N, C-alpha and C positions, 0 to 999 in steps of 0.2 A: 383255661381260664376257672380257677376255682370259686367255689361257693362264696368265699369272704369276698375275693375279686369282683363277682359278678354284684355281690350287695352293696361294695363301694361304690362301683361305676352305676349302677342302678340310684343309688341315694341321691347321688351327684345330679343325674339327671333331671330326677323328680323334686329337686329342691327348689327351682324357680317355681313351682306349681302347687306344691303340698308343704304344709307345715309339718306332715307325718310322712314326709318323704322314707325314711327309715322302716317305718313301719309299713308302707306301701309297698317298697321293695321286697319286704319279706313275705308278705302275704301272696305275691307274685310268684316268687321262688317256692313258697312251700306248697302254693297251688299247683305247680308244674311238676314238682318231685312227688308230691304227695305225701309232705313230711310234716313233723311239728316244728315250732319254731326252737324248741330246744335241741332238736337235730343239728339245727343249722349253727347253732351255738358249738356244738363237739364235732361238727367235721365240717369246719369251716376250709379245711385243706381237702377237701374233696375236690375233683375235678369233674367239671360236667362235661356230657357227651355233646359231639356237635349237634345231633339233632335237639336235644333241649337247649342247649344255647341258643339255635336259629329259632326255636319257638319263644324261648321267654326274650328275646330281642323283640319279636313281632308283638309280643304283650305289652313290652316296657315301650313301644312306640306308640300305643292306642292310649297307655298312661300318659304319656308326656303329650300328647293332643287334647288330655282334660276329661279323657275317658272316664268314668268312675270305675275306681277297683272292683266295686261290688259285680257291673255288670261285667268287666272284663272275666273273672272268675266264676260268675254265675251264682255265687251264694254271699250270706251276712248272715253274723250273729245279730238276735234280737232276744231279748230276756235272758232265759234260759236255753233257748233253741238255736237251731241253724236253718235257715231257709234259703231255698233257691228264688232267685231274683232274676231279673229281665227288664228291660227298656220298656214293656209294656206297663208296668207298676212304679210306684216309688220305692227308691231305698229305705227299710226300716230305719229310723233314727232312734239314738237315745231318748229324747225328748219324749217320743212315745211312750217308753216303756214307762213312763209316769202313769198314763190312763191303766196299763195292768197292773200296777202296783195300787193303786185308788181302787182298782174293782175287785181285789184280792183282797181290801181292807174292810170293804161293805159289810154289812150283818145281812148277808143274803140265805136264804134256804138251802140246806146240803145238796138238793137238787135243781137249783136255779137254771131257769133259762133265760139265755144270755143272746143278745143280736148285736154284731157288728157291722154297720153298715159303711161301704165302702170299703171292702176288707183288702183289696191290693193282692199282695202276695198270701194274704191269710196271717200277718206278723200277730196283731192283737188276738184275733178269734184263737189262733193255733197256740198261742203263750197260755191264754186262759183255759182253754180246752186241755192242755197236757199237765198244767196245774191245778185243776180242778176236774179231775176223771169222771164225779158224779153230776158235773155240770152238763147243760145241753147247750151246745154252742152253734147258732147259726150264722154262716157268713155272708152277708149279700155282697155282690159285686156286678155292676151293669157291663163292663167289658169282658167280651168273649174271652179272649187270650188270658187277663188276669183269673178268670173262673177257672180258668184251664189249668194254671199255675198255682193259684190255692189250693186247688183239689190234689195236684202231685204232692205238693208240701204235705197236707194233710196226709195222704196216704203213707208217704215217707215217715212223719213222726207217728203213726197208728193213732191217730187222733180220732178214734170212732165215734166220739162223741162229739165230733163238729160236723155239721152238714154246710158245703158249700154251694149256694144259690144263684142264679144269675137273676139280678133285680135291678132295677131303677130305684133306689133307694127301699121303700116299704112294699113295692109293687108285688113280689113274689112272697110276702107272708101275710097277706090279707086274712082276716079273722084270727090270727095268733097273737097271743099275750106273752109278753117277758117281764121277767122281775128287774132286769139289767139292760140297757140300751147304751152302747159305747160308738164311736164314730171319731174317725181322724179325715173329715170331709175337705174339699179344698177351701181356702179360706185366703188365700193371698189376691191382691188388688192386679188388676190386669196391667197397669202402669207400675207394678212395683221394682224399683232396681234390682232387687234382689234375684229377680227372675233369669238375669243375665248370667248369672252365676249355675243355675239349674236347667242349662239348655239341653241335657242329654235325657231328662226326667220327662214324665207325659203332661203335656200343659193341663190338660184335663182333670189330672188329680190334684192341681195345684191351684188354679184360679178360678176365683168365684166374682158373680157380678156383685151390685150394691157394696162398693168398699169392700169386698170379700166377704160379707154377709149371709149372701144369697140363701147357699144351702144351709149352713148353720141355721137361720130363720126357719127355713121349710122343715127342717130336721125337728128343731123346737115346736112349732105349730101341730105338726102330724105325730110325734113320738107319744100324745098321752093317750089316744087311740090304741096303743100297741103294749102299753104297759098295764101290769096290774095293777092293785091299789097299794101303795105305799112303794111304787116301782122306780129306778133310779134310771138318769139320764146323766151321762158324763161326755164331754166333748174336747177334742183337741182345738184350740185356735191360735191366732196370732197374737205377739208378745204386746198388742195395743189394741185387743179386741176385749178383754176380760169385762170392762163395764157393760158393753153394748151387749155381750151374750149373757151377763146376769139378767141383764134387761128383758131379754127375749125369753130366758127361762122363766123368770116372774110373771112376764104376762102371758106363758102358755099355762100357768097354772101351778108351778113348782114352787116348793117350798126347801128351806134350810140349803139355799143357794149359795154357792161357795165358789171358790176358785184357788188353785194350787201355783205355786213357780215350780219352773223346770229347774234341771241342775245349774243353769246359767243364772237363776236369779229373774227369768222371765216370767210373768202370767202364763201360764200355758194352756192349761185344763180348767174348764167350769162345770160345774152338775148341780143336780139337785131333785129331791125327791117329789113325787107326785103327791099333791095334797090330796087327801082323802076329802 
């Protein structure tokens, strides 16, 4: 079987579960052969070895069962970096890049200290660290397996200005202060019907009590003690939570409170500056 023939077959099998079936098939093939997408276009008539075909069909079988492609191939792009991913963390999503974009646009000092709470694979923290080498970034994560994963990503990206600590929110940074705190905490309600489509990702990183606002509220309330004067806090939240998060920020003493829409037109992040 040629590369082109396998792509056609895989795309057909994936089309029932994915609107990006052709892209998913290409990702599987590129992963197995360790080649770029452009190689596939120019070498479609190359025949697959029996060993590669056997492995590819095993990977395809997992994908057809709706296992995320990111977990199957073990890596995923975010901002302008590539991250190792695993089922112990969420798969980085394009909407979360909005937090990175906002952070990079803030008027922070050249040597800003930044804290990313609930870092998971390290996506937000490492995107900031790699794009701002003079910043000192701390990535906090509670789950041991995720801490180890984020540290591997930091080493592979040579992000020496990023320190990954095991911490239940602010636990491990007591006494420290930052110019910016960012977080993509759990914010989905326990009975949200969208959870059914996220069955392979860790529920602890998705679901929060109090209509999904419990962790957002805790961060807003505690963050002022860890921010410098005129420090910023920016949070990712659900599409229908912007008003509630703005209220939490204001109640915690933040001003210039505002929200921004994601690339799908939904209110996705909110933040403000600590009032002096």
